[in-house]
Structures are given as structure tokens and as C-alpha cells.
C-alpha positions as CSV (number, residue, x, y, z in Angstrom):
1,M,11.7,-27.0,47.3
2,R,10.4,-24.0,45.6
3,F,11.0,-20.4,47.2
4,I,7.5,-19.9,48.0
5,D,7.3,-23.1,50.0
6,R,10.5,-22.1,51.9
7,L,8.7,-19.1,53.4
8,G,6.2,-20.9,55.4
9,Q,3.7,-18.9,57.5
10,R,4.1,-17.2,60.8
11,A,1.8,-18.4,63.5
12,E,-0.7,-15.5,63.6
13,W,-1.1,-15.9,59.8
14,K,-3.0,-19.0,60.2
15,D,-5.9,-16.8,62.0
16,L,-8.3,-17.2,59.3
17,D,-9.8,-13.4,60.1
18,L,-6.0,-11.9,60.0
19,R,-5.2,-13.9,56.7
20,L,-8.2,-12.3,55.1
21,L,-7.3,-9.0,56.1
22,R,-3.8,-9.5,54.7
23,R,-5.1,-10.6,51.4
24,I,-7.8,-7.9,50.9
25,T,-6.2,-5.1,52.2
26,L,-3.0,-3.0,51.1
27,G,-1.8,-3.8,55.0
28,M,-3.5,-4.8,58.1
29,T,-3.9,-2.1,60.9
30,A,-5.0,-2.3,64.4
31,S,-8.6,-0.8,63.3
32,D,-8.8,-3.5,60.7
33,V,-8.3,-6.1,63.3
34,T,-10.7,-4.7,65.7
35,A,-13.3,-4.5,62.8
36,V,-13.1,-8.1,61.7
37,K,-13.1,-9.5,65.2
38,A,-16.0,-7.7,66.1
39,I,-18.3,-8.5,62.9
40,G,-16.6,-11.6,61.8
41,F,-15.1,-13.0,58.6
42,D,-18.3,-13.3,56.5
43,R,-19.9,-9.9,57.2
44,Y,-16.3,-8.5,57.0
45,L,-15.9,-9.7,53.5
46,E,-19.3,-8.7,52.4
47,E,-18.9,-5.3,53.6
48,Q,-15.8,-4.7,51.7
49,L,-17.4,-6.4,48.6
50,T,-20.0,-3.5,49.0
51,P,-17.7,-0.3,49.2
52,S,-20.8,2.1,48.9
53,S,-21.8,0.7,52.5
54,I,-18.5,2.0,53.9
55,D,-18.4,5.7,54.8
56,D,-15.1,6.8,53.1
57,T,-15.8,10.8,53.4
58,A,-12.5,11.4,55.1
59,C,-10.5,9.7,52.4
60,D,-12.7,11.3,49.7
61,T,-12.5,14.7,51.3
62,R,-8.7,14.4,51.6
63,I,-8.2,13.4,47.9
64,A,-10.3,16.0,46.5
65,T,-8.6,18.8,48.7
66,R,-4.9,17.9,48.4
67,Y,-5.2,16.5,44.8
68,P,-7.9,18.5,42.6
69,Q,-5.9,17.1,39.6
70,F,-7.6,13.7,40.2
71,A,-11.0,15.0,39.1
72,Y,-9.8,17.0,35.9
73,S,-12.0,16.6,32.9
74,Q,-10.2,15.4,29.7
75,A,-10.4,18.9,28.4
76,T,-8.5,20.3,31.2
77,L,-6.0,17.4,31.1
78,L,-5.3,18.0,27.4
79,A,-5.0,21.8,28.1
80,K,-2.2,20.7,30.6
81,E,-0.5,18.5,28.2
82,S,2.7,20.3,27.9
83,V,2.8,20.3,31.8
84,F,1.3,16.9,32.2
85,W,4.1,14.9,34.1
86,N,4.8,17.6,36.6
87,E,1.6,19.4,37.2
88,V,-0.8,16.3,36.8
89,V,1.2,12.8,36.9
90,A,3.0,13.4,40.2
91,P,0.2,14.7,42.3
92,V,-2.1,12.1,40.9
93,Q,0.4,9.4,41.7
94,R,0.3,10.7,45.3
95,A,-3.5,10.8,45.3
96,I,-3.4,6.9,44.2
97,V,-0.6,6.2,47.2
98,E,-2.5,8.1,49.8
99,R,-6.0,6.6,48.8
100,G,-4.7,3.1,48.9
101,A,-2.9,3.9,52.5
102,F,-5.9,5.8,53.8
103,S,-9.2,4.5,52.3
104,K,-11.6,2.3,54.3
105,R,-12.6,0.5,51.1
106,Q,-9.4,-1.5,50.7
107,L,-10.7,-4.4,48.7
108,Q,-11.8,-1.9,46.0
109,E,-8.2,-0.5,46.2
110,R,-6.8,-3.9,45.8
111,M,-9.1,-4.6,42.8
112,T,-8.5,-1.2,41.1
113,E,-4.8,-2.2,41.3
114,F,-5.7,-5.7,39.7
115,W,-7.7,-4.1,37.0
116,T,-5.4,-1.6,36.0
117,D,-2.6,-4.0,35.4
118,H,-5.2,-6.3,33.5
119,F,-6.2,-3.4,31.1
120,N,-2.5,-1.8,30.9
121,I,-2.2,1.7,29.4
122,A,0.8,4.0,29.1
123,N,0.4,7.3,30.5
124,S,-1.2,10.1,28.5
125,P,-4.0,12.9,29.5
126,P,-6.8,10.3,28.5
127,R,-5.0,7.6,30.7
128,L,-6.6,9.4,34.1
129,V,-10.0,9.5,32.6
130,D,-9.6,5.7,31.7
131,Y,-8.5,5.0,35.5
132,R,-11.6,6.9,37.1
133,D,-14.3,6.0,34.5
134,V,-13.1,2.4,33.4
135,I,-11.2,0.7,36.2
136,R,-12.2,2.4,39.3
137,Q,-16.0,2.6,38.4
138,H,-16.2,-1.1,37.5
139,A,-13.5,-2.5,39.8
140,L,-16.2,-4.5,41.9
141,G,-19.0,-4.3,39.2
142,N,-19.2,-6.6,36.2
143,F,-16.3,-7.7,33.9
144,G,-18.4,-7.5,30.8
145,D,-19.3,-3.7,31.5
146,M,-15.6,-3.2,32.0
147,V,-14.5,-4.6,28.7
148,R,-17.3,-2.8,26.9
149,A,-16.0,0.5,28.7
150,S,-12.5,-0.3,27.8
151,M,-13.4,-0.6,24.1
152,R,-14.6,3.0,24.1
153,S,-11.8,4.2,25.9
154,P,-9.4,6.8,23.9
155,A,-6.4,5.9,26.1
156,M,-6.9,2.3,25.1
157,L,-7.5,2.9,21.5
158,I,-4.4,5.2,21.3
159,Y,-2.0,3.0,23.4
160,L,-2.9,-0.1,21.4
161,D,-2.7,1.9,17.8
162,Q,-6.5,1.1,17.1
163,V,-6.8,4.8,16.2
164,W,-4.8,4.2,13.1
165,S,-6.3,1.0,11.9
166,T,-8.5,1.5,8.9
167,K,-10.0,-0.4,6.0
168,W,-7.1,0.7,3.8
169,G,-4.6,-0.7,6.5
170,V,-5.3,-2.6,9.6
171,N,-3.3,-2.5,12.8
172,E,-3.6,-5.7,14.6
173,N,-2.4,-4.6,18.1
174,Y,-5.7,-4.0,20.0
175,A,-7.4,-7.1,18.0
176,R,-4.6,-9.1,19.6
177,E,-4.7,-7.6,23.1
178,L,-8.4,-7.9,23.4
179,M,-8.4,-11.6,23.0
180,E,-4.8,-12.5,24.5
181,L,-4.8,-10.2,27.6
182,H,-8.4,-8.8,28.0
183,T,-10.4,-11.8,27.4
184,V,-9.9,-15.6,26.4
185,G,-6.1,-15.5,27.3
186,W,-3.1,-16.6,25.0
187,N,-4.5,-20.2,25.0
188,G,-8.2,-19.2,24.4
189,G,-8.4,-20.9,20.8
190,Y,-7.8,-18.2,18.4
191,T,-5.3,-17.8,15.6
192,Q,-3.1,-15.5,13.7
193,Q,-5.9,-15.5,11.2
194,D,-8.5,-14.6,13.8
195,V,-6.4,-11.6,15.0
196,H,-6.1,-10.4,11.7
197,E,-9.8,-10.7,11.1
198,L,-10.9,-9.2,14.3
199,A,-8.9,-6.1,13.5
200,R,-10.9,-5.8,10.2
201,V,-14.0,-6.1,12.5
202,L,-12.7,-3.3,14.6
203,T,-12.0,-0.9,11.7
204,G,-13.9,2.5,12.3
205,W,-13.4,2.4,16.1
206,T,-11.2,5.5,16.7
207,I,-11.0,9.0,18.3
208,D,-12.0,12.6,17.5
209,G,-9.8,15.5,17.4
210,N,-10.6,16.1,21.2
211,R,-9.7,12.6,22.0
212,N,-13.0,11.3,22.6
213,F,-14.3,7.9,21.4
214,L,-15.7,8.1,17.7
215,Y,-16.9,5.5,15.4
216,R,-16.3,6.3,11.7
217,A,-18.2,4.1,9.2
218,D,-16.3,5.6,6.4
219,Y,-13.1,3.8,7.9
220,H,-14.9,0.2,8.5
221,D,-14.2,-2.9,6.4
222,F,-17.5,-4.1,5.1
223,G,-16.3,-7.2,3.6
224,A,-17.1,-10.9,4.7
225,K,-15.1,-11.8,8.0
226,T,-15.0,-14.9,10.2
227,V,-13.5,-14.7,13.8
228,M,-13.3,-17.9,15.7
229,G,-16.0,-19.3,13.9
230,V,-18.2,-16.1,14.1
231,D,-19.3,-15.0,10.7
232,F,-19.8,-11.5,9.7
233,P,-21.3,-11.4,6.1
234,A,-20.3,-8.7,3.6
235,R,-22.7,-5.9,3.6
236,P,-23.0,-2.6,1.6
237,Q,-21.0,0.4,2.7
238,A,-23.2,2.8,4.8
239,G,-22.7,5.7,7.1
240,G,-23.8,6.6,10.9
241,T,-23.0,3.8,13.0
242,A,-23.3,0.9,10.4
243,G,-20.7,-1.9,11.0
244,M,-20.2,-0.9,14.6
245,D,-22.3,-3.7,15.8
246,E,-19.9,-6.4,14.4
247,A,-17.3,-5.6,17.1
248,M,-20.1,-5.1,19.7
249,T,-21.4,-8.6,18.7
250,F,-18.0,-10.2,18.8
251,A,-17.2,-8.4,22.1
252,E,-20.3,-10.3,23.6
253,F,-18.8,-13.5,22.3
254,L,-15.8,-13.1,24.1
255,I,-17.1,-12.0,27.3
256,N,-19.2,-15.0,27.5
257,H,-16.8,-17.4,26.4
258,P,-15.6,-20.2,28.6
259,A,-11.8,-19.4,28.2
260,T,-12.5,-16.0,29.5
261,A,-14.1,-17.4,32.6
262,R,-11.1,-19.5,33.1
263,H,-8.6,-16.8,32.2
264,I,-10.0,-14.2,34.8
265,A,-10.6,-17.0,37.4
266,T,-7.1,-17.9,37.1
267,K,-5.7,-14.2,37.4
268,L,-7.9,-13.6,40.3
269,L,-6.8,-16.7,42.3
270,R,-3.2,-15.8,41.5
271,W,-3.8,-12.3,42.7
272,F,-5.3,-13.2,46.3
273,I,-4.5,-17.0,46.8
274,R,-1.4,-18.6,45.2
275,P,0.6,-18.6,42.0
276,D,-0.4,-22.2,41.0
277,P,-4.2,-22.4,41.6
278,T,-5.7,-26.0,41.3
279,N,-8.2,-26.8,38.7
280,T,-10.9,-27.3,41.3
281,Q,-10.3,-23.7,42.7
282,I,-10.3,-22.2,38.9
283,N,-13.2,-24.4,38.0
284,A,-15.3,-22.9,41.1
285,V,-14.3,-19.3,40.3
286,A,-15.1,-19.9,36.4
287,A,-18.4,-21.5,37.3
288,A,-19.4,-18.1,39.4
289,Y,-18.4,-15.9,36.5
290,T,-20.6,-18.1,34.0
291,A,-23.5,-18.3,36.4
292,T,-23.5,-14.5,37.0
293,G,-22.6,-13.0,33.5
294,G,-19.4,-11.9,34.8
295,D,-20.2,-10.5,38.4
296,I,-16.7,-9.6,39.9
297,K,-18.1,-9.8,43.6
298,A,-19.5,-13.4,43.0
299,M,-16.2,-14.4,41.7
300,L,-14.3,-13.0,44.7
301,R,-16.6,-14.8,47.1
302,A,-15.4,-17.9,45.2
303,V,-11.9,-16.8,45.5
304,L,-11.7,-15.5,49.2
305,T,-13.2,-18.9,50.9
306,R,-11.9,-20.1,54.2
307,N,-10.7,-23.1,52.8
308,N,-8.6,-21.4,49.9
309,L,-7.3,-18.9,52.4
310,A,-6.4,-21.7,55.0
311,N,-4.4,-23.3,52.6
312,A,-2.7,-20.3,50.6
313,P,0.9,-20.3,50.7
314,A,2.7,-17.3,51.7
315,K,2.5,-14.7,49.0
316,L,5.1,-11.9,48.2
317,K,3.7,-8.3,48.0
318,R,4.4,-6.4,45.1
319,P,6.3,-3.0,45.4
320,F,3.1,-1.0,45.5
321,H,1.5,-3.3,48.0
322,Y,4.7,-3.4,50.1
323,Y,5.2,0.5,50.0
324,V,1.3,1.2,51.2
325,S,1.5,-1.4,53.7
326,A,4.4,0.3,55.5
327,L,2.5,3.6,55.3
328,R,-0.4,2.0,56.9
329,T,1.1,-0.3,59.4
330,T,3.9,2.4,60.7
331,G,1.4,5.0,61.8
332,V,2.9,7.9,59.8
333,T,1.5,11.2,59.1
334,V,1.7,11.9,55.2
335,D,2.1,15.4,54.4
336,P,0.6,16.9,51.3
337,W,2.6,16.3,48.0
338,S,5.2,19.1,47.0
339,D,7.6,19.1,44.2
340,W,9.4,15.8,44.4
341,N,12.4,17.3,42.5
342,N,13.0,19.4,45.6
343,S,12.3,16.8,48.1
344,E,13.9,16.6,51.7
345,G,16.4,14.3,52.7
346,G,19.5,15.5,50.8
347,G,19.9,12.9,48.3
348,A,17.8,11.5,45.3
349,P,14.2,11.4,46.0
350,L,12.3,8.2,46.3
351,G,10.4,8.9,43.0
352,P,7.5,10.8,41.5
353,G,4.6,10.7,44.2
354,A,6.7,9.7,47.2
355,P,5.3,11.0,50.5
356,D,7.2,13.2,53.2
357,L,6.6,11.1,56.3
358,R,6.6,11.9,59.9
359,L,6.1,9.1,62.3
360,A,3.5,9.2,65.1
361,D,5.8,7.3,67.4
362,P,9.5,7.3,66.3
363,R,10.0,4.5,68.9
364,R,8.3,1.8,66.6
365,L,11.3,2.2,64.1
366,S,14.5,1.0,65.8
367,R,16.7,-1.7,64.2
368,P,16.8,-4.0,61.2
369,R,14.8,-7.2,61.9
370,R,15.2,-10.7,60.2
371,V,12.1,-11.9,59.2
372,L,12.1,-15.0,56.9
373,G,14.5,-17.1,55.0
374,G,15.3,-16.0,51.6
375,A,15.8,-18.1,48.3
376,D,19.5,-17.8,48.5
377,G,19.6,-18.8,52.1
378,Q,20.1,-15.1,53.1
379,P,17.5,-13.8,55.5
380,L,14.9,-11.3,54.2
381,E,15.4,-8.2,56.1
382,C,13.2,-5.1,57.1
383,H,15.8,-2.3,57.4
384,V,14.0,-0.1,60.0
385,V,14.8,3.4,60.2
386,G,14.7,5.5,63.2
387,G,14.0,9.4,63.5
388,G,11.1,11.7,63.6
389,Q,10.9,13.6,60.4
390,L,11.7,11.3,57.5
391,G,12.5,12.8,54.0
392,T,11.6,11.0,50.9
393,A,15.2,9.9,50.2
394,G,15.7,8.1,53.3
395,A,12.2,6.7,54.1
396,V,11.1,3.8,51.9
397,S,13.6,4.1,49.1
398,A,13.6,0.4,47.9
399,L,9.8,0.2,47.7
400,S,8.7,3.1,45.3
401,P,6.5,1.3,42.4
402,R,5.2,2.4,39.2
403,F,1.9,3.4,41.1
404,H,-0.7,1.4,39.0
405,G,1.4,2.1,36.0
406,W,1.6,5.8,36.7
407,G,5.2,7.3,36.2
408,R,8.7,6.6,35.8
409,R,10.7,3.8,37.6
410,P,12.1,4.9,40.9
411,R,15.5,6.5,41.6
412,G,17.6,5.8,44.9
413,R,21.0,5.2,46.1
414,G,23.3,2.3,46.9
415,R,22.1,-0.1,49.7
416,D,18.6,1.3,49.9
417,Q,18.0,-0.4,46.4
418,P,16.7,-3.9,46.4
419,A,19.1,-6.8,45.8
420,H,18.2,-9.0,43.1
421,V,14.3,-8.3,42.4
422,R,13.1,-10.2,39.4
423,R,9.4,-9.9,38.0
424,R,7.8,-13.0,36.9
425,D,4.1,-13.3,36.0
426,D,2.1,-11.7,38.7
427,H,4.7,-12.3,41.6
428,V,8.0,-10.7,42.7
429,A,10.8,-13.0,43.8
430,V,12.9,-11.0,46.3
431,H,16.4,-12.5,47.5
432,R,16.9,-9.7,49.9
433,T,15.3,-6.4,50.5
434,H,15.3,-3.4,52.8
435,A,12.1,-1.5,53.7
436,L,10.7,1.0,56.3
437,A,8.3,-1.7,57.8
438,A,8.5,-1.8,61.4
439,G,8.4,-5.6,61.4
440,E,5.9,-5.7,58.6
441,P,7.7,-8.3,56.3
442,N,7.1,-8.4,52.7
443,V,4.7,-11.1,52.9
444,Q,0.9,-11.4,52.7
């Protein structure tokens, strides 16, 4: 029997309203339960699919007041490049954690995490601009719009070496990832020759001295090219934006390709429902993609059906999800960020962005609880910590994630570290783990 099948389901998870909450939020709270029971499954889902209909002023004000770094322009970020890690990354990590914990637009936060993984980029000053203007802006919008915006993202072009690719010497990194990861998938029908030809198509897509997107026709290869059966005839060398249309044309081909519909459908089903979606499930979500031209909300309606949720196996939370769900379900007060190198607790800090926690009711945290059977026959445990003021070292030590790809790996000590955590595809297999969770297990 597979590990995921051994987990089973607790009785209350069979309530479809609560199962919906567990899958589309970063931790179910009492107010979430009240809301979904008041308006029902369908209306609650539609509300979350339309984040502009949800008043999130309190969270927006909290982030803007505590973490002005989150709104820095690219010019300001570049001016702070020498102190970027301590003065920008650390507070931005905290902003991401707190928005995940306190925003009422929970599905938007789950989709922001999903797309940040899909369009993965390493940290740099333009990275924050990409996170705000590409990922968050399009998280519940149109997939094609997100691909087009990502293609012009300086952070993406820098990360995948597109800025160095010219007619005198192509770099294939971005061309390969645009097909393999972003659109049609590794089995989408392209060859290594197609990768090379697409790299030629993309020559000229680069950045300027201020790290803004720039197309340079003098870098572009105007020779004849064929990519996945799409022909680009040779043309005379020209200036301006001449040749830029080749990449734009092929991007539309990729966005509208049936393999892209299936690739995105499969990933969404794995994210919300199960690691092994059926062909019937994939076909339904892919059909929604094709019918709407990549509308993300339409795909999510096809993913988050009553039938899919009712038959979904237990699904382990990833570290970021587990961490934020602990904050949401334990009723803690999170103090504003301060220098994590000098955090309280007398030991190594949880990691960049880790919060200082104060429990609303310390009695909620009392003793370890055995929750579910683990893969090795040992119990999964929630190691519950008692006390009032909790420093970052002792609070959620096993849980610090790379917040949506922001920052270093967590630091911690001894038994507070998770035992045998392995990453495979989009799922984390946990043999045993300790966490601050007041009975909130690491299962959706």
C-alpha cells in the first residue's frame, strides 16, 4: 500500500465544505468554517475565485505599514543591492508569511505560491518586481497573460541566461525552460533541435543597464528557423523591434498547444487534489483551459469539484503551507519583523523571515499529540510547545520554508529538525516531524 493511502481521512475531513477549506486555504480557521457554512460550498468558492470581492484592507494595511520594502520600485531595489539580503529579502519574506497567514483572499495566496514555483527564479532585486507584477497580478487571471509577462521579466531573463544569448552565440537555457517547464512540458513533443531553434528565435530579448526589459534587433538572428513545425523564413536585418514578433508568435503557439493545457491541468490537480490525477480529471481541466483560452478561474472550477474533493486522498502540506497553517490555527499574535540574526529564544533563529509569536491562549498548546501513522510505521507527531512568549528558535523550528523561493534554507537544532524529509515532485514525504500545531496535522 502506498504511503498516501495509509494516511486515510479523519471523519471531519469528509465534510465537503471543510475539505474545500483545507485545500484552498493555508490553514482552516473558525471564521473560515463559519463563512463557508453560512453561504455554502459554491458561493464560497466563487468568492475566493474573485479576490477583488473580498475586503482585505486590514491585511493590505498591515503589509504596507510593516513592510514598505514590498512596494519598492526596481530603482530603489537596485540602489539597495549591497544590503539586499538583510534590508529587503528578510522583511519581504515576513511580508509573504504574514499575508499568507492573515489575508482573507486565501485562494489567491495558494495560487501565488503555485505560480511562483511554476515560474521559478532565483533571488535578485528584479525578483521582487516579478513576484508582484507577474505572479501576484496574474495568479487568478489568464495563463497566457502570465507567460507573456514572464517573457519580459528581467528577473527571468537574467536567471535563465537569456540576456547573454545573441546571434553570435545562443544560450539555450530559457528556450528549454519556456517549453519544458512553463508551457508544453517535458513530454510536449519538442526535440533538442527545437530547443536550439527557439533559442535563435529569442535572440535579442535582453535587458538594459537599469535591468529593464529591452529588445535589441542588432542581437537577433534573422536567418531561417523552424521550431516544432513552425517556420520563420529568413528576412533582412533591420532595426527597432524587427524580429521580436517571431518569439511572440511562437509564444502564442505554445500557449494554445494542447500539451500546455494538459501540463497545467495535471499540475493544478496535483496541487489541490492528488499526486496521480486520472485522465478523466486531466481532460476536464484541460478542456476548461482550451475553451477559455487559459482562464485560471475556469480551470480551478474544473479542479475543485465536489466529486474531486470527495474522492481526494489525504495530502501532506508542504513546509510553507504547514508553517502558515500553524500560525492561522493557533491564534498567535505575530509581532513586527526585527533583525532575525538577533531573535529571541537563546538559540539559532528559525530562519529568515521567521516570526516572533505570542499565543492568544497558551492553554491551547499543551503536549505532543499522535496524529496519523507514518510511512515507517511510526506515528506522525505534532510536538506542541507550551508557554506565552515564544521566540523564533523554539516556536516552529522544523517548519521554516524557502518562502516562495525567497531566501536561504532554515537553520535549527537537534530534535527540532524534521526527520527524513524528502522532496519528490510537488509532494513532501514525511516519516516523522515535530511542529507547533495545536493538533493541526501536516495533512490537508
